[in-house]
C-alpha positions as CSV (number, residue, x, y, z in Angstrom):
1,M,127.1,121.9,57.6
2,G,125.7,125.3,57.9
3,T,124.1,127.1,60.9
4,G,120.7,126.4,59.5
5,D,121.3,122.7,59.5
6,I,122.5,122.8,63.1
7,I,119.5,124.8,64.2
8,I,117.2,122.2,62.5
9,I,119.0,119.3,64.2
10,V,118.9,120.9,67.6
11,T,115.2,121.8,67.2
12,L,114.4,118.2,66.1
13,I,116.3,116.8,69.2
14,I,114.5,119.1,71.5
15,G,111.1,118.2,69.9
16,I,111.9,114.5,70.4
17,I,112.8,115.0,74.0
18,L,109.7,117.0,74.8
19,G,107.5,114.4,73.0
20,G,109.1,111.6,75.1
21,L,108.6,113.6,78.3
22,Y,104.9,114.2,77.3
23,W,104.4,110.5,76.7
24,L,106.0,109.5,80.0
25,N,103.9,112.1,81.9
26,K,100.7,110.8,80.3
27,K,101.7,107.2,81.2
28,A,102.5,108.1,84.8
29,T,99.3,110.1,85.2
30,K,97.2,107.1,84.0
31,K,99.1,104.8,86.4
32,M,98.6,107.2,89.3
33,G,94.9,107.4,88.5
34,D,94.6,103.6,88.6
35,H,96.4,103.4,91.9
36,Q,94.2,106.1,93.4
37,D,91.1,104.2,92.3
38,M,92.5,101.0,94.0
39,I,93.2,103.0,97.2
40,N,89.7,104.5,97.3
41,R,88.1,101.1,96.9
42,S,90.1,99.5,99.6
43,K,90.3,102.2,102.3
44,Q,88.5,101.8,105.6
45,T,88.2,104.0,108.6
46,T,89.9,102.8,111.8
47,T,91.1,104.3,115.1
48,I,94.8,104.0,115.7
49,F,97.0,104.9,118.7
50,V,100.1,106.7,117.4
51,I,103.3,105.5,119.2
52,D,105.9,107.2,117.1
53,K,106.4,108.9,113.7
54,K,109.5,109.5,111.8
55,K,111.0,110.2,108.4
56,A,113.4,107.5,107.3
57,K,114.5,105.1,104.6
58,I,112.5,102.0,104.1
59,T,115.5,99.9,105.0
60,E,115.8,101.6,108.4
61,V,112.2,100.9,109.4
62,N,110.7,97.7,110.7
63,M,108.7,96.8,107.6
64,P,107.9,93.2,106.4
65,K,110.3,91.8,103.9
66,I,107.5,91.4,101.3
67,V,106.9,95.1,101.4
68,T,110.5,96.1,101.0
69,D,110.9,93.7,98.1
70,Q,107.9,95.1,96.3
71,M,108.9,98.7,96.6
72,P,110.5,100.3,93.5
73,K,114.2,100.7,93.7
74,M,113.9,104.5,93.7
75,Y,111.9,104.5,97.0
76,K,114.6,102.4,98.7
77,F,117.0,105.4,98.6
78,L,114.4,108.1,99.5
79,K,113.3,109.1,103.0
80,L,109.6,108.4,103.4
81,Y,107.1,109.2,106.2
82,F,106.4,106.4,108.6
83,V,104.0,106.1,111.6
84,Q,104.3,103.4,114.2
85,A,100.9,102.7,115.6
86,K,98.9,100.3,117.6
87,I,95.8,99.0,115.8
88,G,93.9,96.7,118.2
89,P,96.4,94.3,119.8
90,Q,99.0,94.7,116.9
91,I,101.8,97.3,116.6
92,L,102.3,98.1,112.9
93,T,104.5,100.5,110.9
94,L,102.4,102.5,108.5
95,M,103.3,104.8,105.6
96,C,101.7,108.2,104.8
97,D,102.1,111.4,102.9
98,K,103.7,114.6,104.2
99,H,100.3,116.4,104.9
100,V,99.0,113.4,106.8
101,F,102.3,113.0,108.7
102,N,102.0,116.6,109.8
103,A,98.4,116.3,110.9
104,I,99.0,113.2,113.1
105,T,99.8,113.8,116.8
106,V,102.0,111.4,118.8
107,K,100.7,109.5,121.8
108,K,97.0,110.1,120.9
109,N,94.2,108.1,119.4
110,V,93.6,109.3,115.8
111,K,90.8,108.3,113.4
112,V,92.3,107.6,110.0
113,E,91.4,106.0,106.6
114,L,93.7,103.1,105.9
115,A,94.4,101.2,102.7
116,G,96.6,98.3,103.6
117,I,99.6,99.8,105.3
118,Y,99.1,103.3,103.8
119,I,97.3,106.1,105.7
120,V,95.2,107.9,103.2
121,S,93.9,110.7,105.4
122,V,93.0,111.7,108.9
123,V,89.2,111.8,109.5
124,G,88.3,115.3,110.4
125,M,91.5,116.8,109.0
126,K,91.1,120.3,107.7
127,S,92.2,121.2,104.1
128,Q,94.9,123.8,103.4
129,Q,92.3,126.5,102.5
130,E,90.4,125.9,105.8
131,L,93.7,126.2,107.8
132,K,94.5,129.5,106.0
133,Q,91.0,130.8,106.8
134,I,91.4,129.9,110.5
135,K,94.8,131.7,110.6
136,K,93.3,134.8,109.1
137,A,90.5,134.8,111.5
138,K,92.9,134.4,114.5
139,K,95.0,137.3,113.2
140,Q,91.9,139.5,112.8
141,K,90.8,138.7,116.4
142,E,94.2,139.6,117.7
143,K,94.2,142.9,115.8
144,E,90.7,143.7,117.2
145,A,91.8,142.8,120.7
146,K,94.9,145.1,120.4
147,K,92.7,148.0,119.1
148,E,90.3,147.5,122.0
149,E,93.2,147.6,124.5
150,K,94.5,150.8,122.9
151,N,91.1,152.4,123.1
152,K,90.8,151.7,126.8
């Protein structure tokens, strides 16, 4: 075997690996789109009173056995974001994403969009771009205030 043969074999293996990763990515994107459509169809706006929020493994949280059985094995080892909230007379443990988790305040009523036990979003929550614009505006006001103090 010459070096040319080795280069061809390595190139072929890399091509096969990249093709497999592309196919898996396409499959996962399609699956994620289907799940997002299902979430958008079933979400409803409700007001919840947030008792506690924490990042923990699903086995450490008070979740129904049915939910823990249906979770993929990968998620049983990862730490997820959970919110313990009172919805009407019931106290439930809900799941959410990191940006929703950071937007929720403890010991307050929050209006959220729920899809089952998943918090999709907080109603009235600002996007990342809006938060950046607000921070810029605050910095400009502080600079102007400092300039006015120096001029006086």
